C-alpha positions as CSV (number, residue, x, y, z in Angstrom):
1,M,32.1,1.7,-26.2
2,S,30.6,5.1,-25.4
3,R,29.6,8.4,-27.0
4,N,32.6,10.1,-25.4
5,Q,35.0,7.5,-26.8
6,T,33.5,8.0,-30.3
7,I,34.0,11.7,-30.1
8,A,37.5,11.3,-28.7
9,L,38.4,9.0,-31.7
10,A,36.9,11.5,-34.2
11,T,38.7,14.5,-32.8
12,S,42.0,12.5,-32.8
13,F,41.8,12.5,-36.6
14,A,42.4,16.3,-36.5
15,S,45.7,15.9,-34.7
16,D,47.1,12.6,-35.8
17,G,47.4,13.5,-39.5
18,R,44.4,11.4,-40.7
19,F,42.2,14.3,-41.6
20,L,45.0,16.1,-43.4
21,S,46.0,13.0,-45.3
22,D,42.5,12.4,-46.6
23,L,42.0,16.1,-47.4
24,Q,45.3,16.3,-49.3
25,R,44.4,13.4,-51.6
26,R,41.1,15.1,-52.4
27,V,42.3,18.7,-52.8
28,A,45.0,17.4,-55.2
29,I,42.3,16.4,-57.7
30,A,41.5,19.7,-59.6
31,T,37.8,19.3,-59.9
32,E,37.1,22.7,-61.5
33,S,33.5,22.3,-62.7
34,Q,33.6,25.5,-64.7
35,K,36.2,24.0,-67.0
36,P,34.9,21.2,-69.3
37,E,38.5,19.9,-69.7
38,R,38.4,19.1,-66.0
39,R,35.5,16.6,-66.3
40,P,37.8,13.6,-66.1
41,E,39.1,14.9,-62.8
42,C,35.5,14.9,-61.5
43,Y,35.2,11.2,-62.4
44,R,38.5,10.5,-60.7
45,Y,37.4,12.3,-57.6
46,L,34.2,10.3,-57.4
47,N,36.0,7.0,-58.0
48,E,38.4,7.7,-55.2
49,I,35.8,8.8,-52.7
50,S,33.6,5.8,-53.7
51,A,36.5,3.6,-52.7
52,D,36.8,5.5,-49.3
53,F,33.1,5.0,-48.7
54,G,33.6,1.3,-49.7
55,R,36.0,0.9,-46.8
56,L,33.1,2.0,-44.5
57,G,30.8,-0.7,-45.9
58,F,29.0,1.5,-48.6
59,T,28.2,0.3,-52.1
60,G,28.8,3.1,-54.5
61,E,27.6,3.9,-58.0
62,V,28.8,6.8,-60.2
63,V,25.8,8.2,-62.0
64,E,25.9,10.0,-65.3
65,N,24.3,13.5,-65.3
66,P,21.4,13.9,-67.6
67,H,22.2,17.6,-68.1
68,P,24.7,18.4,-70.9
69,T,26.6,20.8,-68.6
70,G,26.4,18.7,-65.5
71,G,29.2,16.5,-64.0
72,P,28.8,13.0,-62.7
73,L,27.4,12.1,-59.2
74,L,28.1,9.4,-56.7
75,I,25.3,7.6,-54.9
76,A,26.8,5.4,-52.1
77,R,24.6,3.3,-49.8
78,R,25.1,1.5,-46.5
79,I,21.9,-0.4,-45.6
80,E,22.1,-2.1,-42.2
81,S,18.4,-3.1,-41.9
82,D,15.2,-2.3,-43.7
83,A,13.7,-1.8,-40.3
84,L,16.1,1.1,-39.5
85,P,15.6,4.8,-40.4
86,T,17.8,6.3,-43.1
87,L,20.0,9.3,-43.2
88,L,21.0,11.1,-46.4
89,V,24.4,13.0,-46.4
90,Y,25.4,15.3,-49.2
91,G,28.5,17.0,-50.4
92,H,30.0,18.4,-53.6
93,G,33.4,17.4,-55.0
94,D,33.7,20.2,-57.5
95,V,35.4,23.5,-56.8
96,V,35.7,26.9,-58.3
97,A,38.7,27.8,-60.5
98,G,42.0,27.3,-58.6
99,M,43.4,30.8,-59.6
100,E,46.9,29.5,-59.7
101,G,49.5,32.3,-59.3
102,S,47.1,34.5,-57.3
103,W,47.6,32.8,-53.9
104,S,49.8,34.5,-51.3
105,N,53.3,33.3,-50.4
106,G,53.5,31.1,-53.5
107,R,50.7,28.7,-52.2
108,D,49.6,26.1,-54.6
109,P,45.7,25.7,-54.6
110,W,46.1,21.9,-55.3
111,Q,48.5,21.4,-52.3
112,V,47.2,21.4,-48.7
113,K,49.5,23.7,-46.7
114,V,49.1,24.2,-42.9
115,E,50.1,27.6,-41.5
116,G,49.3,28.1,-37.9
117,E,45.5,27.3,-37.5
118,R,44.8,27.7,-41.2
119,I,44.6,24.8,-43.7
120,Y,45.1,26.3,-47.1
121,G,43.9,24.7,-50.4
122,R,41.1,24.9,-53.0
123,G,38.2,23.0,-51.6
124,T,39.4,22.9,-48.0
125,A,36.3,24.9,-46.9
126,D,34.1,24.4,-49.9
127,N,33.3,21.5,-49.8
128,K,36.0,18.8,-49.6
129,G,37.0,19.5,-46.1
130,Q,33.5,19.5,-44.9
131,H,32.4,16.2,-46.3
132,T,35.7,14.8,-45.2
133,I,34.6,15.7,-41.6
134,V,31.3,13.9,-42.2
135,M,33.0,10.8,-43.5
136,L,35.5,10.6,-40.6
137,A,32.7,11.0,-38.1
138,L,30.8,8.1,-39.6
139,E,34.0,6.1,-39.4
140,A,34.5,6.9,-35.7
141,V,31.0,5.7,-34.9
142,L,31.5,2.5,-36.9
143,A,34.8,1.9,-35.2
144,T,33.4,2.2,-31.6
145,R,29.9,0.8,-31.9
146,G,30.4,-1.6,-34.8
147,T,27.3,-0.4,-36.6
148,L,25.8,3.0,-37.2
149,G,22.4,2.1,-36.0
150,F,20.8,3.6,-39.1
151,N,21.0,3.3,-42.8
152,T,23.1,5.9,-44.7
153,I,23.0,7.2,-48.2
154,A,25.7,9.5,-49.5
155,L,25.2,11.8,-52.5
156,I,28.2,13.6,-53.8
157,E,27.8,15.8,-56.9
158,T,30.3,17.6,-59.1
159,S,28.3,20.5,-60.4
160,E,27.4,22.6,-57.3
161,E,29.7,25.4,-58.2
162,T,27.9,25.8,-61.6
163,G,24.3,25.6,-60.2
164,S,23.9,21.9,-59.6
165,A,22.6,21.3,-63.1
166,G,20.9,17.9,-63.4
167,L,20.6,17.4,-59.6
168,R,16.8,17.8,-59.7
169,E,16.5,15.2,-62.4
170,I,18.8,12.8,-60.6
171,C,16.8,13.1,-57.4
172,A,13.5,12.5,-59.3
173,E,14.9,9.6,-61.4
174,H,16.7,7.9,-58.4
175,R,14.1,8.7,-55.8
176,A,14.0,5.1,-54.5
177,K,17.8,5.0,-54.0
178,L,17.9,8.4,-52.3
179,Q,14.8,8.2,-50.1
180,A,15.6,8.9,-46.5
181,D,14.1,10.1,-43.3
182,W,16.4,13.1,-42.8
183,L,19.2,15.0,-44.5
184,I,22.2,16.1,-42.3
185,A,24.9,17.8,-44.4
186,S,27.7,20.2,-44.1
187,D,28.5,23.2,-46.3
188,G,28.9,27.0,-46.0
189,P,30.1,29.1,-43.0
190,R,28.9,29.3,-39.5
191,L,27.1,32.5,-38.6
192,A,29.7,33.2,-35.9
193,Q,33.1,31.6,-35.8
194,H,33.0,30.6,-32.1
195,R,29.4,29.2,-32.0
196,P,28.1,26.1,-33.9
197,T,25.3,26.9,-36.4
198,L,22.4,24.8,-37.5
199,D,20.7,25.8,-40.8
200,G,17.2,24.5,-41.5
201,G,17.2,25.5,-45.1
202,T,18.3,28.3,-47.5
203,R,17.0,31.3,-49.3
204,G,16.3,30.8,-53.0
205,T,17.8,32.7,-55.9
206,A,16.3,34.1,-59.1
207,D,18.8,35.8,-61.4
208,F,17.8,38.0,-64.3
209,D,19.1,40.8,-66.5
210,L,17.6,44.2,-67.0
211,V,18.4,45.5,-70.5
212,C,17.8,48.8,-72.2
213,D,18.7,48.4,-75.9
214,L,17.8,51.5,-77.9
215,R,19.7,51.4,-81.2
216,P,22.3,49.5,-83.3
217,G,25.4,51.6,-82.5
218,A,27.0,54.4,-80.5
219,H,26.8,58.0,-81.5
220,H,29.1,60.9,-80.8
221,S,28.3,62.6,-77.5
222,G,29.1,66.1,-78.8
223,N,26.8,65.9,-81.8
224,W,24.0,63.9,-80.2
225,G,24.2,64.5,-76.4
226,G,20.9,65.9,-75.2
227,L,19.1,64.8,-78.4
228,I,19.0,61.0,-78.0
229,A,18.2,58.9,-75.0
230,N,21.0,57.4,-73.1
231,P,20.3,53.7,-72.2
232,A,22.7,53.8,-69.2
233,V,20.8,56.7,-67.6
234,I,17.4,55.0,-68.3
235,L,18.6,51.7,-66.8
236,A,20.1,53.5,-63.7
237,N,16.8,55.2,-63.1
238,A,14.9,51.9,-63.5
239,I,17.1,50.2,-60.9
240,A,16.7,53.2,-58.6
241,A,12.9,52.9,-59.0
242,L,13.1,49.3,-58.0
243,V,15.4,49.8,-54.9
244,S,15.7,53.1,-53.0
245,A,18.9,54.8,-52.1
246,N,18.6,53.2,-48.6
247,G,18.1,49.7,-49.9
248,R,14.3,49.5,-49.5
249,I,12.7,47.4,-52.2
250,N,9.9,49.4,-53.8
251,V,8.4,46.6,-55.9
252,R,6.4,45.3,-52.9
253,D,4.8,42.4,-54.7
254,I,8.1,40.3,-54.5
255,L,8.2,40.6,-50.7
256,P,6.8,38.4,-47.9
257,S,3.5,39.6,-46.4
258,E,5.0,38.8,-43.0
259,I,7.7,36.9,-41.1
260,P,6.3,33.8,-39.3
261,Q,6.4,34.2,-35.5
262,S,8.5,31.1,-34.9
263,V,11.1,32.5,-37.3
264,R,11.0,35.9,-35.7
265,T,11.5,34.3,-32.3
266,A,14.5,32.3,-33.5
267,L,16.0,35.4,-35.3
268,A,15.5,37.5,-32.2
269,R,18.2,35.5,-30.5
270,I,20.7,36.4,-33.2
271,E,22.9,39.5,-33.1
272,L,24.9,39.9,-36.3
273,E,28.5,41.0,-35.8
274,T,31.3,41.8,-38.2
275,E,33.9,39.2,-38.2
276,E,37.6,39.3,-39.2
277,N,38.0,40.2,-42.9
278,G,34.2,40.9,-43.2
279,P,32.6,44.1,-44.2
280,E,31.2,46.6,-41.8
281,L,27.4,46.3,-41.5
282,N,25.3,49.3,-42.6
283,P,22.4,49.7,-40.2
284,W,20.7,52.3,-42.4
285,W,20.4,49.8,-45.4
286,G,17.5,47.6,-46.1
287,E,13.9,47.2,-45.1
288,P,12.9,49.7,-42.4
289,G,11.4,48.1,-39.2
290,L,13.3,44.9,-39.5
291,T,16.3,43.8,-37.4
292,P,19.5,42.9,-39.3
293,S,19.0,39.2,-38.8
294,E,15.4,39.5,-40.2
295,R,16.6,41.3,-43.3
296,V,19.1,38.6,-44.3
297,F,17.3,35.5,-43.0
298,G,13.6,36.4,-43.1
299,W,13.2,38.8,-46.0
300,T,13.8,39.3,-49.7
301,A,16.9,41.0,-51.1
302,L,17.1,42.5,-54.6
303,E,20.7,43.1,-55.6
304,V,22.7,44.5,-58.5
305,L,25.5,42.0,-59.2
306,A,27.0,43.7,-62.2
307,M,26.2,46.4,-64.8
308,T,27.7,47.7,-67.9
309,S,27.2,50.2,-70.7
310,G,29.7,51.2,-73.4
311,R,33.3,50.1,-72.7
312,P,34.3,51.0,-69.1
313,E,37.9,49.8,-69.7
314,Q,38.3,52.2,-72.6
315,P,35.6,55.0,-72.6
316,I,35.0,56.9,-75.8
317,N,33.1,60.1,-76.5
318,A,29.9,58.3,-77.6
319,I,26.4,57.7,-76.2
320,P,26.2,53.9,-75.9
321,P,23.5,52.0,-77.7
322,H,22.5,49.7,-74.8
323,A,23.0,49.0,-71.1
324,R,22.7,45.8,-69.1
325,A,22.6,44.9,-65.4
326,R,22.6,41.5,-63.8
327,M,20.1,41.4,-61.0
328,Q,19.5,38.8,-58.3
329,I,16.6,38.1,-55.9
330,R,17.3,36.2,-52.7
331,Y,14.0,35.0,-51.3
332,T,12.4,32.9,-48.5
333,V,9.7,30.3,-48.7
334,D,7.1,33.0,-47.8
335,V,6.9,34.2,-51.4
336,D,6.1,32.7,-54.8
337,P,9.0,33.1,-57.2
338,A,6.6,32.6,-60.2
339,A,5.2,36.1,-59.4
340,F,8.6,37.9,-59.5
341,F,9.0,38.7,-63.1
342,P,5.4,39.7,-63.8
343,A,5.5,41.9,-60.7
344,I,8.7,43.6,-61.8
345,R,7.4,44.0,-65.4
346,A,4.2,45.7,-64.1
347,F,6.2,47.9,-61.8
348,L,8.6,49.1,-64.6
349,D,5.6,49.8,-66.9
350,E,3.8,51.7,-64.3
351,N,6.9,53.9,-63.7
352,G,7.5,54.6,-67.4
353,F,10.3,52.1,-68.1
354,Q,8.6,50.2,-71.0
355,N,11.9,50.3,-72.8
356,V,13.7,48.2,-70.1
357,T,13.3,44.5,-70.7
358,I,13.7,41.5,-68.3
359,E,15.7,38.5,-69.4
360,P,15.5,35.7,-66.8
361,M,18.5,33.4,-66.5
362,A,18.4,29.7,-67.2
363,Q,16.4,27.7,-64.6
364,E,19.2,25.3,-63.7
365,S,21.3,28.2,-62.2
366,E,18.5,28.8,-59.6
367,W,17.9,27.1,-56.3
368,G,14.5,27.3,-54.6
369,A,13.9,28.5,-51.0
370,T,13.5,26.0,-48.2
371,R,13.0,26.3,-44.4
372,L,12.8,24.0,-41.4
373,D,10.8,25.4,-38.6
374,P,13.0,26.2,-35.6
375,E,10.7,24.1,-33.5
376,H,10.7,21.1,-35.7
377,P,11.6,17.9,-33.7
378,L,14.6,17.3,-35.9
379,M,16.0,20.8,-35.2
380,R,15.3,20.6,-31.5
381,W,17.0,17.1,-31.3
382,A,20.1,18.3,-33.3
383,A,20.4,21.4,-31.2
384,A,20.4,19.3,-28.0
385,S,23.0,16.9,-29.5
386,V,25.3,19.7,-30.5
387,E,25.0,21.4,-27.1
388,K,25.7,18.1,-25.3
389,T,28.9,17.7,-27.4
390,T,30.2,21.3,-27.2
391,G,28.6,22.8,-24.1
392,I,27.5,25.7,-26.3
393,E,23.9,26.3,-27.4
394,P,24.1,26.5,-31.2
395,T,22.7,29.3,-33.4
396,I,19.5,28.0,-35.1
397,L,18.8,29.6,-38.5
398,P,15.4,28.6,-40.0
399,N,17.2,29.2,-43.3
400,A,20.6,30.5,-44.2
401,G,20.9,33.7,-46.1
402,G,22.8,32.0,-49.0
403,S,21.7,29.3,-51.3
404,L,22.3,25.6,-51.8
405,P,20.4,22.9,-53.7
406,N,18.4,22.0,-50.6
407,D,15.1,22.2,-52.5
408,C,16.1,18.9,-54.2
409,F,16.0,17.2,-50.8
410,A,13.3,19.2,-49.0
411,D,10.9,19.4,-51.9
412,I,11.6,16.6,-54.4
413,L,12.6,14.0,-51.9
414,G,10.4,15.4,-49.2
415,M,12.5,15.2,-46.1
416,P,13.4,17.6,-43.2
417,T,16.9,19.0,-43.6
418,I,19.6,20.4,-41.4
419,W,23.0,21.8,-42.5
420,V,25.9,21.9,-40.0
421,P,28.6,24.2,-41.4
422,H,32.2,23.8,-40.3
423,S,33.8,26.9,-41.9
424,Y,33.6,30.6,-41.1
425,S,32.9,33.8,-43.0
426,G,36.6,34.7,-43.4
427,C,37.6,31.4,-45.1
428,S,38.1,33.1,-48.6
429,Q,36.0,30.5,-50.4
430,H,35.8,31.1,-54.1
431,A,39.0,33.3,-53.8
432,P,42.7,32.9,-53.5
433,D,43.9,31.6,-50.1
434,E,40.8,29.5,-49.3
435,H,41.3,27.9,-46.0
436,L,39.7,25.9,-43.2
437,L,40.5,26.5,-39.5
438,Q,42.0,23.6,-37.5
439,P,39.9,24.4,-34.4
440,L,36.7,24.2,-36.4
441,V,37.8,20.9,-37.9
442,K,38.3,19.4,-34.5
443,E,35.0,20.8,-33.2
444,G,33.3,19.7,-36.4
445,L,34.5,16.2,-36.0
446,A,33.2,16.1,-32.5
447,I,29.8,17.6,-33.5
448,M,29.2,15.2,-36.3
449,A,30.4,12.2,-34.3
450,G,28.0,13.2,-31.6
451,L,25.1,13.6,-34.0
452,F,25.7,10.3,-35.7
453,W,26.1,8.5,-32.4
454,D,22.8,9.9,-31.1
455,L,21.1,9.1,-34.4
456,G,21.8,5.4,-33.8
457,A,20.7,5.5,-30.2
458,E,17.4,5.8,-28.3
459,G,15.8,9.2,-28.4
460,R,16.6,9.9,-32.0
461,P,14.0,12.0,-33.9
462,E,10.9,10.4,-35.2
463,R,11.4,8.9,-38.7
464,L,9.7,10.3,-41.7
465,R,8.3,7.1,-43.1
């Protein structure tokens, strides 16, 4: 049996109902990790998917999460030979809230519905549809070759949508069971819908609140306006000091000193475009002197996610007592996140904002930055495999602009990582009408089958151990 036959079998799953059947069973399990009452559904999901892995020759174990807010995890292993290299695949079975009643045309978030090229349902894009593609591609290789030609470990968690609480501890505690030579996983959107993307890592996140709390209660604006300080005004000016009106970050100590040349070279090949349902790009926003791709994939972003003072839903004639803004830093591996809050504190003090405090968010809600060099042998091998399958040179991102718990694999487990997304930016993930595109499912099945076939053949990348 050949590589082409394996890919043909994998892509047939997109048209013969097999992919949709597997996806429907998984979407129907309402694994909303933000809702504690849905925890039994997370166990049910892992038990079902463990049985599916079992039919592929894996031995699965549902692992309890050591973190009080974290859901269970599945570790499933197929060991063909101790002499073979090992692949780790990852996915998350939890989803965001279903938002029943908010979907268009009466769609049910827990029922897969196909309309034209779109496959609707909560988790279709994020992430049940994507790890379904991975599992079916593994099945296609097994069906044609009889073996994978490498060992495989699957890790499926149910807390990704709430920050992957406990995943670091699980990776450290079960290091021996999870140790592998490479990670190849699927999550997130492609950079451009019609071109495959390979992500070598992710930007990290650091969330914090800026707070100006001046007094116990509000005071009448007519009697006290102009006499007492307004915390909303102070906070707005503090934020404006941190970030200019054009998006330039003024607190320079949280920025990289430079973008590595190999990263610049890879990003120079990328021209960002607005896709359907996406916002128009603002070329005047952000760090001067950088290209748009460098700003989002090679630089730090400091954003305001939300801010409030008083009661916006019912304003009253009073000066509010306090103001709060949720801030977020997205950063690359070129900076030290331990320096962020001291640098911001010093900057605020230097600019007269001693009455604005910094409240870091809980550590478990943060993911560290990771990157695989675009010239790394694993990345070059994967790019060649994808191009052989599709005839299209894939977009190579040293790291994605968003975040995933990739630091658990790259740093704690110490392996090179590649993410192969099969969704697109207009998929409405985390919103009503989340969907996956049928053409991307078919191409994703082909890409993953080609990668897994090549991983079990001569010419695979050098193993880690």
